[in-house]
Structures are given as structure tokens and as C-alpha cells.
BAKE-906758 format. One record per residue (C-alpha): residue in three letters; residue number from 0; x, y, z. Coordinates in steps of 0.5 Angstrom, whole numbers, plus 500, padded with zeros to 3 digits. Layout:
REM residues N
PT | Ala | NUM | X | Y | Z
...
END
This chain:
REM residues 459
PT | Met | 0 | 163 | 985 | 889
PT | Phe | 1 | 165 | 978 | 886
PT | Met | 2 | 158 | 975 | 887
PT | Lys | 3 | 155 | 981 | 883
PT | Arg | 4 | 160 | 981 | 877
PT | Gly | 5 | 162 | 973 | 877
PT | Phe | 6 | 168 | 970 | 874
PT | Asp | 7 | 172 | 974 | 868
PT | Ala | 8 | 168 | 972 | 862
PT | Asp | 9 | 175 | 970 | 858
PT | Ala | 10 | 177 | 965 | 864
PT | Val | 11 | 170 | 962 | 864
PT | Glu | 12 | 171 | 961 | 856
PT | Ala | 13 | 178 | 958 | 857
PT | Ser | 14 | 175 | 953 | 862
PT | Met | 15 | 169 | 951 | 858
PT | Asn | 16 | 174 | 950 | 852
PT | Met | 17 | 179 | 946 | 856
PT | Met | 18 | 173 | 942 | 859
PT | Glu | 19 | 170 | 940 | 852
PT | Ile | 20 | 176 | 938 | 849
PT | Ser | 21 | 178 | 934 | 855
PT | Leu | 22 | 171 | 930 | 855
PT | Arg | 23 | 172 | 929 | 847
PT | Glu | 24 | 179 | 926 | 848
PT | Asn | 25 | 177 | 922 | 854
PT | Val | 26 | 185 | 921 | 855
PT | Ile | 27 | 188 | 920 | 862
PT | Gly | 28 | 195 | 919 | 861
PT | Ser | 29 | 196 | 912 | 858
PT | Val | 30 | 190 | 909 | 861
PT | Pro | 31 | 186 | 905 | 855
PT | Arg | 32 | 180 | 909 | 852
PT | Gly | 33 | 175 | 904 | 854
PT | Leu | 34 | 178 | 904 | 861
PT | Cys | 35 | 177 | 912 | 862
PT | Leu | 36 | 170 | 911 | 860
PT | Met | 37 | 169 | 906 | 865
PT | Leu | 38 | 172 | 910 | 870
PT | Arg | 39 | 167 | 916 | 868
PT | Ser | 40 | 161 | 911 | 869
PT | Ile | 41 | 163 | 908 | 875
PT | Asp | 42 | 161 | 914 | 880
PT | Lys | 43 | 154 | 913 | 878
PT | Trp | 44 | 154 | 906 | 877
PT | Ile | 45 | 156 | 903 | 884
PT | Tyr | 46 | 150 | 907 | 886
PT | Asp | 47 | 145 | 903 | 881
PT | Met | 48 | 144 | 910 | 877
PT | Asp | 49 | 145 | 910 | 870
PT | Pro | 50 | 152 | 909 | 868
PT | Phe | 51 | 151 | 912 | 861
PT | Glu | 52 | 149 | 919 | 864
PT | Pro | 53 | 156 | 921 | 865
PT | Leu | 54 | 158 | 920 | 858
PT | Lys | 55 | 153 | 924 | 855
PT | Tyr | 56 | 156 | 931 | 856
PT | Glu | 57 | 154 | 935 | 849
PT | Lys | 58 | 147 | 937 | 851
PT | Ser | 59 | 149 | 939 | 858
PT | Leu | 60 | 155 | 943 | 855
PT | Met | 61 | 151 | 947 | 850
PT | Thr | 62 | 146 | 948 | 855
PT | Leu | 63 | 151 | 951 | 860
PT | Glu | 64 | 155 | 955 | 854
PT | Ala | 65 | 148 | 958 | 852
PT | Arg | 66 | 146 | 960 | 859
PT | Ile | 67 | 153 | 963 | 860
PT | Arg | 68 | 152 | 967 | 854
PT | Asp | 69 | 146 | 970 | 855
PT | Glu | 70 | 146 | 971 | 863
PT | Gly | 71 | 153 | 971 | 864
PT | Ser | 72 | 157 | 966 | 869
PT | Lys | 73 | 154 | 969 | 875
PT | Ser | 74 | 147 | 966 | 874
PT | Asp | 75 | 151 | 959 | 875
PT | Phe | 76 | 157 | 960 | 879
PT | Ser | 77 | 155 | 965 | 884
PT | Pro | 78 | 149 | 961 | 887
PT | Leu | 79 | 154 | 955 | 888
PT | Ile | 80 | 160 | 959 | 891
PT | Gln | 81 | 154 | 962 | 896
PT | Lys | 82 | 152 | 955 | 898
PT | Phe | 83 | 158 | 951 | 898
PT | Leu | 84 | 163 | 956 | 900
PT | Leu | 85 | 161 | 962 | 903
PT | Asn | 86 | 154 | 959 | 907
PT | Asn | 87 | 157 | 952 | 908
PT | Pro | 88 | 158 | 951 | 916
PT | His | 89 | 161 | 944 | 915
PT | Arg | 90 | 169 | 946 | 915
PT | Val | 91 | 175 | 943 | 918
PT | Leu | 92 | 182 | 946 | 919
PT | Val | 93 | 187 | 941 | 919
PT | Glu | 94 | 194 | 943 | 921
PT | Met | 95 | 200 | 938 | 919
PT | Gln | 96 | 207 | 938 | 923
PT | Pro | 97 | 212 | 933 | 921
PT | Asp | 98 | 214 | 928 | 926
PT | Pro | 99 | 220 | 924 | 925
PT | Gln | 100 | 218 | 919 | 930
PT | Met | 101 | 211 | 918 | 928
PT | Ala | 102 | 212 | 911 | 924
PT | Ser | 103 | 216 | 908 | 930
PT | Cys | 104 | 211 | 910 | 935
PT | Asp | 105 | 205 | 908 | 931
PT | Glu | 106 | 209 | 901 | 930
PT | Ala | 107 | 210 | 901 | 938
PT | Val | 108 | 203 | 902 | 939
PT | Glu | 109 | 200 | 897 | 934
PT | Lys | 110 | 205 | 892 | 937
PT | Lys | 111 | 202 | 893 | 944
PT | Ile | 112 | 195 | 892 | 942
PT | Leu | 113 | 196 | 886 | 938
PT | Asn | 114 | 200 | 883 | 944
PT | Lys | 115 | 195 | 885 | 949
PT | Phe | 116 | 190 | 882 | 945
PT | Lys | 117 | 194 | 875 | 944
PT | Ala | 118 | 195 | 875 | 951
PT | Ser | 119 | 187 | 875 | 952
PT | Met | 120 | 186 | 869 | 947
PT | Thr | 121 | 186 | 861 | 950
PT | Glu | 122 | 191 | 856 | 947
PT | Lys | 123 | 185 | 854 | 943
PT | Glu | 124 | 183 | 860 | 940
PT | Leu | 125 | 191 | 862 | 938
PT | Ala | 126 | 191 | 855 | 934
PT | Glu | 127 | 184 | 856 | 931
PT | Leu | 128 | 187 | 863 | 928
PT | Ala | 129 | 193 | 860 | 926
PT | His | 130 | 189 | 855 | 922
PT | Ala | 131 | 185 | 860 | 919
PT | Thr | 132 | 191 | 864 | 917
PT | Gln | 133 | 194 | 858 | 914
PT | Glu | 134 | 188 | 857 | 910
PT | Leu | 135 | 187 | 864 | 907
PT | Arg | 136 | 194 | 864 | 905
PT | Leu | 137 | 193 | 857 | 901
PT | Lys | 138 | 187 | 860 | 898
PT | Gln | 139 | 190 | 866 | 896
PT | Gln | 140 | 196 | 862 | 893
PT | Thr | 141 | 192 | 857 | 889
PT | Pro | 142 | 190 | 859 | 882
PT | His | 143 | 183 | 859 | 880
PT | Pro | 144 | 181 | 853 | 876
PT | Leu | 145 | 180 | 853 | 869
PT | Glu | 146 | 173 | 853 | 869
PT | Ala | 147 | 173 | 859 | 873
PT | Leu | 148 | 178 | 863 | 868
PT | Arg | 149 | 174 | 861 | 862
PT | Ser | 150 | 168 | 864 | 865
PT | Gly | 151 | 170 | 871 | 863
PT | Pro | 152 | 171 | 874 | 857
PT | Ile | 153 | 178 | 872 | 854
PT | Leu | 154 | 182 | 875 | 848
PT | Ser | 155 | 185 | 870 | 843
PT | Pro | 156 | 191 | 871 | 838
PT | Gln | 157 | 186 | 871 | 832
PT | Asp | 158 | 182 | 877 | 836
PT | Phe | 159 | 188 | 882 | 834
PT | Pro | 160 | 190 | 884 | 827
PT | Lys | 161 | 196 | 881 | 824
PT | Gly | 162 | 199 | 887 | 821
PT | Pro | 163 | 199 | 894 | 823
PT | Ile | 164 | 193 | 899 | 823
PT | Pro | 165 | 194 | 903 | 817
PT | Val | 166 | 193 | 911 | 818
PT | Pro | 167 | 189 | 914 | 812
PT | Thr | 168 | 194 | 919 | 809
PT | Glu | 169 | 193 | 924 | 803
PT | Val | 170 | 199 | 929 | 801
PT | Ala | 171 | 197 | 935 | 798
PT | Cys | 172 | 200 | 942 | 796
PT | Ile | 173 | 197 | 948 | 798
PT | Asn | 174 | 200 | 955 | 796
PT | Gly | 175 | 207 | 952 | 796
PT | Gly | 176 | 206 | 948 | 803
PT | Lys | 177 | 206 | 941 | 803
PT | Val | 178 | 200 | 938 | 807
PT | Leu | 179 | 199 | 931 | 810
PT | Lys | 180 | 191 | 930 | 811
PT | His | 181 | 189 | 924 | 816
PT | Asp | 182 | 181 | 922 | 816
PT | Ile | 183 | 180 | 919 | 823
PT | Phe | 184 | 175 | 920 | 827
PT | Thr | 185 | 177 | 925 | 833
PT | His | 186 | 170 | 927 | 836
PT | Asp | 187 | 170 | 934 | 833
PT | Val | 188 | 177 | 936 | 835
PT | Leu | 189 | 183 | 938 | 830
PT | Tyr | 190 | 190 | 936 | 831
PT | Thr | 191 | 195 | 939 | 827
PT | Asp | 192 | 203 | 939 | 827
PT | Ile | 193 | 207 | 944 | 823
PT | Val | 194 | 214 | 943 | 822
PT | Phe | 195 | 220 | 947 | 819
PT | His | 196 | 226 | 944 | 817
PT | Met | 197 | 233 | 947 | 820
PT | Ser | 198 | 237 | 946 | 814
PT | Ser | 199 | 238 | 953 | 813
PT | Leu | 200 | 240 | 955 | 820
PT | Lys | 201 | 247 | 957 | 821
PT | Gln | 202 | 251 | 952 | 825
PT | Glu | 203 | 253 | 957 | 831
PT | Leu | 204 | 246 | 959 | 832
PT | Val | 205 | 244 | 951 | 834
PT | Pro | 206 | 245 | 952 | 841
PT | Leu | 207 | 240 | 958 | 841
PT | Val | 208 | 234 | 954 | 838
PT | Pro | 209 | 231 | 951 | 845
PT | Leu | 210 | 231 | 958 | 847
PT | Phe | 211 | 228 | 961 | 841
PT | Cys | 212 | 222 | 956 | 841
PT | Lys | 213 | 221 | 958 | 849
PT | Ser | 214 | 221 | 965 | 847
PT | Leu | 215 | 216 | 964 | 841
PT | Leu | 216 | 210 | 963 | 847
PT | Asp | 217 | 213 | 967 | 853
PT | Met | 218 | 215 | 973 | 850
PT | Asn | 219 | 210 | 979 | 848
PT | Thr | 220 | 208 | 980 | 841
PT | Lys | 221 | 206 | 987 | 837
PT | Asp | 222 | 199 | 987 | 840
PT | Met | 223 | 199 | 983 | 847
PT | Ser | 224 | 203 | 981 | 853
PT | Phe | 225 | 205 | 974 | 853
PT | Ile | 226 | 200 | 973 | 859
PT | Glu | 227 | 195 | 975 | 854
PT | Leu | 228 | 197 | 971 | 849
PT | His | 229 | 197 | 965 | 853
PT | Gln | 230 | 190 | 967 | 855
PT | Trp | 231 | 188 | 967 | 848
PT | Ile | 232 | 191 | 960 | 847
PT | Gly | 233 | 187 | 958 | 853
PT | Arg | 234 | 180 | 961 | 850
PT | Lys | 235 | 181 | 958 | 843
PT | Thr | 236 | 185 | 952 | 843
PT | Gly | 237 | 187 | 946 | 847
PT | Gly | 238 | 194 | 948 | 847
PT | Ile | 239 | 200 | 950 | 843
PT | Ser | 240 | 207 | 947 | 844
PT | Ile | 241 | 214 | 949 | 840
PT | Asp | 242 | 220 | 944 | 841
PT | Ala | 243 | 226 | 942 | 837
PT | Met | 244 | 226 | 935 | 834
PT | Val | 245 | 233 | 932 | 832
PT | Ser | 246 | 234 | 925 | 829
PT | Asp | 247 | 238 | 920 | 825
PT | Val | 248 | 236 | 919 | 817
PT | Arg | 249 | 235 | 912 | 816
PT | Cys | 250 | 241 | 909 | 812
PT | Lys | 251 | 245 | 915 | 812
PT | Glu | 252 | 250 | 919 | 816
PT | Asp | 253 | 245 | 925 | 816
PT | Leu | 254 | 240 | 928 | 821
PT | Cys | 255 | 233 | 930 | 821
PT | Gly | 256 | 232 | 937 | 825
PT | His | 257 | 226 | 941 | 825
PT | Ile | 258 | 222 | 945 | 830
PT | Leu | 259 | 215 | 942 | 831
PT | Ile | 260 | 209 | 946 | 833
PT | Arg | 261 | 203 | 942 | 836
PT | Gly | 262 | 196 | 945 | 837
PT | Lys | 263 | 189 | 942 | 837
PT | Ala | 264 | 182 | 946 | 838
PT | Met | 265 | 175 | 944 | 836
PT | Ala | 266 | 174 | 944 | 829
PT | Gly | 267 | 170 | 950 | 829
PT | Arg | 268 | 175 | 954 | 832
PT | Ala | 269 | 181 | 952 | 827
PT | Lys | 270 | 181 | 959 | 824
PT | His | 271 | 183 | 961 | 831
PT | Leu | 272 | 188 | 956 | 832
PT | Phe | 273 | 192 | 958 | 825
PT | Gln | 274 | 191 | 965 | 827
PT | Leu | 275 | 195 | 964 | 834
PT | Val | 276 | 200 | 959 | 831
PT | Asn | 277 | 202 | 965 | 825
PT | Cys | 278 | 202 | 970 | 831
PT | Val | 279 | 207 | 966 | 835
PT | Leu | 280 | 211 | 965 | 829
PT | Gln | 281 | 211 | 972 | 826
PT | Glu | 282 | 209 | 977 | 831
PT | Val | 283 | 213 | 975 | 837
PT | Gln | 284 | 218 | 981 | 839
PT | Phe | 285 | 225 | 979 | 841
PT | Thr | 286 | 226 | 986 | 845
PT | Asp | 287 | 224 | 984 | 852
PT | Gln | 288 | 231 | 983 | 855
PT | Gln | 289 | 229 | 982 | 862
PT | Arg | 290 | 224 | 977 | 860
PT | Phe | 291 | 229 | 973 | 856
PT | Lys | 292 | 234 | 973 | 861
PT | Gln | 293 | 229 | 970 | 866
PT | Leu | 294 | 228 | 964 | 860
PT | Val | 295 | 235 | 963 | 861
PT | Phe | 296 | 235 | 962 | 868
PT | Glu | 297 | 229 | 957 | 867
PT | Phe | 298 | 234 | 953 | 862
PT | Lys | 299 | 240 | 954 | 867
PT | Ala | 300 | 236 | 951 | 873
PT | Arg | 301 | 233 | 945 | 869
PT | Met | 302 | 240 | 943 | 866
PT | Gln | 303 | 242 | 943 | 873
PT | Asn | 304 | 237 | 938 | 875
PT | Leu | 305 | 238 | 934 | 869
PT | Leu | 306 | 246 | 934 | 870
PT | Gly | 307 | 245 | 932 | 878
PT | Gly | 308 | 240 | 927 | 877
PT | Ser | 309 | 240 | 924 | 870
PT | Gly | 310 | 248 | 923 | 869
PT | His | 311 | 246 | 917 | 864
PT | Lys | 312 | 243 | 921 | 859
PT | Ile | 313 | 248 | 927 | 859
PT | Thr | 314 | 254 | 922 | 858
PT | Ala | 315 | 250 | 918 | 853
PT | Ser | 316 | 248 | 925 | 849
PT | Arg | 317 | 256 | 926 | 850
PT | Met | 318 | 258 | 920 | 847
PT | Glu | 319 | 253 | 920 | 841
PT | Ala | 320 | 255 | 927 | 839
PT | Lys | 321 | 262 | 924 | 838
PT | Leu | 322 | 259 | 919 | 833
PT | Asn | 323 | 254 | 922 | 829
PT | Val | 324 | 252 | 929 | 826
PT | Ser | 325 | 245 | 928 | 829
PT | Gly | 326 | 248 | 927 | 836
PT | Trp | 327 | 252 | 933 | 836
PT | Val | 328 | 246 | 937 | 834
PT | Ala | 329 | 242 | 934 | 840
PT | Glu | 330 | 248 | 935 | 845
PT | Gln | 331 | 249 | 942 | 843
PT | Met | 332 | 241 | 944 | 844
PT | Phe | 333 | 240 | 939 | 850
PT | Gly | 334 | 247 | 937 | 853
PT | Ile | 335 | 253 | 939 | 856
PT | Ser | 336 | 255 | 944 | 851
PT | Phe | 337 | 248 | 947 | 852
PT | Trp | 338 | 250 | 948 | 859
PT | Glu | 339 | 256 | 951 | 857
PT | Phe | 340 | 253 | 956 | 852
PT | Leu | 341 | 248 | 958 | 857
PT | Gln | 342 | 254 | 960 | 862
PT | Val | 343 | 256 | 965 | 856
PT | Leu | 344 | 249 | 967 | 854
PT | Glu | 345 | 247 | 969 | 861
PT | Arg | 346 | 253 | 974 | 861
PT | Lys | 347 | 252 | 976 | 853
PT | Val | 348 | 245 | 978 | 855
PT | Asp | 349 | 247 | 983 | 859
PT | Gln | 350 | 253 | 986 | 855
PT | Asn | 351 | 251 | 985 | 848
PT | Trp | 352 | 243 | 984 | 848
PT | Asp | 353 | 242 | 987 | 841
PT | Glu | 354 | 247 | 981 | 838
PT | Val | 355 | 242 | 976 | 842
PT | Ser | 356 | 236 | 979 | 839
PT | Ser | 357 | 238 | 979 | 832
PT | Ser | 358 | 241 | 972 | 833
PT | Leu | 359 | 233 | 970 | 835
PT | Glu | 360 | 231 | 974 | 829
PT | Glu | 361 | 236 | 971 | 824
PT | Ile | 362 | 233 | 964 | 827
PT | Arg | 363 | 226 | 966 | 825
PT | Lys | 364 | 228 | 968 | 818
PT | Ser | 365 | 232 | 962 | 817
PT | Leu | 366 | 227 | 957 | 819
PT | Ile | 367 | 220 | 960 | 818
PT | Cys | 368 | 218 | 959 | 811
PT | Lys | 369 | 214 | 955 | 806
PT | Glu | 370 | 220 | 952 | 803
PT | Asn | 371 | 222 | 949 | 810
PT | Cys | 372 | 214 | 947 | 812
PT | Ile | 373 | 210 | 941 | 813
PT | Ile | 374 | 203 | 941 | 816
PT | Asn | 375 | 200 | 935 | 818
PT | Leu | 376 | 192 | 935 | 820
PT | Thr | 377 | 188 | 930 | 823
PT | Ala | 378 | 181 | 930 | 824
PT | Glu | 379 | 174 | 927 | 820
PT | Gly | 380 | 174 | 928 | 813
PT | Lys | 381 | 168 | 934 | 813
PT | Asn | 382 | 173 | 938 | 819
PT | Leu | 383 | 179 | 937 | 814
PT | Thr | 384 | 175 | 940 | 808
PT | Lys | 385 | 173 | 946 | 812
PT | Ser | 386 | 180 | 947 | 816
PT | Leu | 387 | 184 | 947 | 809
PT | Lys | 388 | 182 | 955 | 807
PT | Phe | 389 | 185 | 957 | 814
PT | Val | 390 | 191 | 952 | 812
PT | Ser | 391 | 191 | 956 | 806
PT | Lys | 392 | 191 | 963 | 809
PT | Phe | 393 | 196 | 961 | 814
PT | Val | 394 | 201 | 958 | 808
PT | Asp | 395 | 200 | 965 | 804
PT | Met | 396 | 202 | 969 | 810
PT | Leu | 397 | 209 | 965 | 811
PT | Pro | 398 | 215 | 968 | 807
PT | Cys | 399 | 217 | 964 | 801
PT | Asn | 400 | 224 | 962 | 802
PT | Ser | 401 | 229 | 963 | 807
PT | Pro | 402 | 234 | 968 | 805
PT | Phe | 403 | 240 | 963 | 808
PT | Pro | 404 | 243 | 957 | 804
PT | Lys | 405 | 242 | 950 | 806
PT | Thr | 406 | 248 | 947 | 809
PT | Thr | 407 | 250 | 940 | 810
PT | Arg | 408 | 253 | 939 | 817
PT | Thr | 409 | 259 | 934 | 819
PT | Ala | 410 | 260 | 937 | 826
PT | Arg | 411 | 262 | 932 | 831
PT | Leu | 412 | 265 | 932 | 838
PT | Pro | 413 | 273 | 930 | 838
PT | Ser | 414 | 273 | 923 | 840
PT | Pro | 415 | 278 | 923 | 846
PT | Asn | 416 | 276 | 920 | 852
PT | Glu | 417 | 273 | 925 | 857
PT | Ala | 418 | 272 | 925 | 865
PT | Ile | 419 | 266 | 930 | 867
PT | Ile | 420 | 266 | 932 | 874
PT | Ile | 421 | 259 | 935 | 876
PT | Pro | 422 | 258 | 937 | 884
PT | Thr | 423 | 252 | 934 | 887
PT | Pro | 424 | 250 | 933 | 894
PT | Val | 425 | 251 | 927 | 899
PT | Ile | 426 | 251 | 922 | 893
PT | Ile | 427 | 257 | 921 | 888
PT | Lys | 428 | 255 | 917 | 882
PT | Phe | 429 | 260 | 914 | 877
PT | Phe | 430 | 258 | 913 | 870
PT | Phe | 431 | 262 | 909 | 865
PT | Leu | 432 | 260 | 909 | 858
PT | Gln | 433 | 263 | 906 | 852
PT | Gly | 434 | 259 | 907 | 845
PT | Ser | 435 | 260 | 905 | 838
PT | Phe | 436 | 257 | 905 | 831
PT | Ile | 437 | 253 | 898 | 829
PT | Tyr | 438 | 252 | 898 | 821
PT | Asn | 439 | 246 | 894 | 819
PT | Val | 440 | 242 | 892 | 812
PT | Gly | 441 | 236 | 896 | 816
PT | Gly | 442 | 240 | 902 | 817
PT | Leu | 443 | 245 | 906 | 822
PT | Phe | 444 | 244 | 904 | 829
PT | Leu | 445 | 248 | 906 | 835
PT | Thr | 446 | 249 | 902 | 841
PT | Phe | 447 | 252 | 904 | 848
PT | Thr | 448 | 254 | 900 | 854
PT | Phe | 449 | 253 | 903 | 861
PT | Tyr | 450 | 257 | 901 | 868
PT | Arg | 451 | 254 | 905 | 874
PT | Leu | 452 | 256 | 905 | 881
PT | Ile | 453 | 253 | 909 | 886
PT | Met | 454 | 256 | 911 | 893
PT | Leu | 455 | 252 | 914 | 899
PT | Glu | 456 | 257 | 919 | 902
PT | Asn | 457 | 262 | 924 | 899
PT | Leu | 458 | 270 | 922 | 898
END
């Protein structure tokens, strides 16, 4: 049956979309782009084939997309499945079982073989082997001569720009929303960052912001389930993420707090990208009590891992919350205070779900508006121009202002010393932390001194 109907059309579209964006971005973690190109070429290159063939993907992708569009996915994938999976007689079943003695047994066998081989050698052969080993070590440790080093390409300080590379930036106002445009070559991929300032958010709602951001992508909308929403995102974009961001303001005892929506898509699908962002921001329904409770459990599990394995981060966050406002906000959303909040929230979801749901709606009304919005776009000039009409429509659909007044936050944790005890298995970790402000002409800085002691057994 599967061989006749082929893969689901939406799944194929999502796979093709993600593959195209991946090929165009040409990014493998933090590996330099030139090295990525070489790694893609080397599979052909080492067999004396054309190294540029793997880099020429556009024509092949267009041909494959056209064929799938006209004939369906089964014309390409079904024969491959039939040949390489169903009718392939070359297969092996490997069963792996743990053996705590394996390493020591292998070492004993290796020593036995070496001793047997050594016993079969004459004194002259042993002396020659020792001499050869000494020569090899000397050769490995001897630096190459300067002539050999200079024979390869060498970069000098003059080859590097003396100053930072400028990023072209144009600031515009579109229908009341601030837009930053960066005309940069991006292989036809449009990147967007949309931020909403948290200045209108009530202080008691701050700990709920991380769950609000998670809910926007993991709860149902008016017309679709969150699973269908993720499928639509996969088919039309290269991904959408939503996170909270908090930092200091230079030279001020103030904070910069935003929620950050990051997304990317092929330039030809900019319309879908902004439709999807609008959908998750304004159409997600905070009505599914059980789904939200699952999200609370996920955050609790994540925080438990963080508390047990990253005590230095937790103590640093706690100390910073005593010293400045941005530290307090960050600690409310990512630190011990957030962990304590989750304990209360878990019970509250069961006992007073309506209040939790209305709090999530209040966060949306506080943050999502033109007044709080800044949109950042990065693409080639022609693609920026084409995408502006979709940006304009997106901004038009936002509420003009937040119904809640802006507030200036001054909260900090009390300054007395604290001892935080967190139960962990086997290993006991002690983190001693001292923190203070350092004021400088360049701005406001925070310095910490860490002392860490690890014990290998419980007391």
C-alpha cells in the first residue's frame, strides 16, 4: 500500500524545503563556511571526480521539485525504497550487549600477542625496532624547516581588516512599526528577528514569560492543532523560535527585556513566514489545560537537570539578582525563583486554571503591539524590497498600543547571605560565590569570584 501511494505530500514538501535552506546556508555548527564547502566536495574529490558537482544543487533541486509536483513522490522514492530496502539482500543484524570486563580482556589479549611476538624476535631485531621507534619519535617532534613551512599559503596581519566589518543598516518606519533592514547576500534566504519590549508587563507575570513563549508554539490555534502548526512551519519556513531575552543597559541601572521571535524562510516564501508568525502570536489559544500542564512538567524536568548539574550558573544568577534589576528579572525566569514558581504553578493549573489562562492572555496583550515592536530583516536588496509588503501587512494586524502602562522596575533580591541546598546523587558540589558591582567609564560591569569544591561521596 505504501509503495503505491508514496510519502505524504506535506512531509515531502517540508523535507525539500529544509534541505534547500540547509544547502543554501551551508553551515555546520561553528565550522567556517569555506571548510564546509570543502567537506561537501571531498566525497567526489578523493575519487578523482568533479569536486564542484556536490556544490551545484539548484538545478537538481528544481528538477526534483518539478517531477514530484507533476508525478508525486512515489515516482522517485518508491523505486529507491524497493531497490535499497525491500529487495536488498545485503543486511546484517547486530546485537550489542554491555560487558564491563571487555576493556581489560582486550588489553590482556593485546599484551599476550605482543609478548609472544617479542619472544620470537632476536636481540638484533629488538635493537633495530627500538632504534626505528626512536627515529620516528624524533621525526615527529622535530619542527618542519622554515622553507617547508613557507611553501604553503600564509596569512599575514596585513591580510585582515583593521576594523570591524560594517553591517549595512537602514532604519524605516512601516505602519507605525520600526524596521531595520540589512542588505547582505544570504543565498535567497530571508532572516527576520521580531522583538517586543516587556516594559508594559506586570511584575508578578514575569516568571510566566518562558512558559508563555513555549505555549505560543506548542498549543493549539483557532484552526489547527499544535502538531499541524509545526508541520506548516516545516513546509513553509526554515524554523521559528520564541525566547525571552534580558540584558543590562549600558551606563544605566536599567534593563532591556524582550521576547524575541526568530524565523527564516526562502525569500519567495516571506508571505508564509509572516503569516505564521502572526498566527502564533495572535491565534494561539490558551485553553488546553492538560497540554499546558505537560509544558510545566517539561520546564520542571529541565530545571531539575540545571540545578543538579550547573550549580555555578544558578548561584551566579542568584547573586546577580541581588545586584541589579536585569539580574532579578533573569532569575525570576531562569533561576531558583523560577523553580519555586513552577512548584506553585503546577498546583495552580489544577486548582485555578482560568486564572492561569487569563494571565497568559494578559501577557499577550501587554507585549504584542506596534508600540513595543521592532523588526529586523536580513536579505539581498531585491528580496528585502519584495518582503516589505508582507511586513507591512503583519504590522497592520498588530494592536496599536498595549492597554497596560509602562513600568520602571526596581526590584532586587534581598542582600543577606544565602545557602542553597540541592539534593544530587553521589557527587556533592559546593559553590562559594562573591559578587559586586564595578563602575567604569565605559559602563556598568558585574564581576564574580568562584570557589568550587567537588567531593566524590556523600557525607
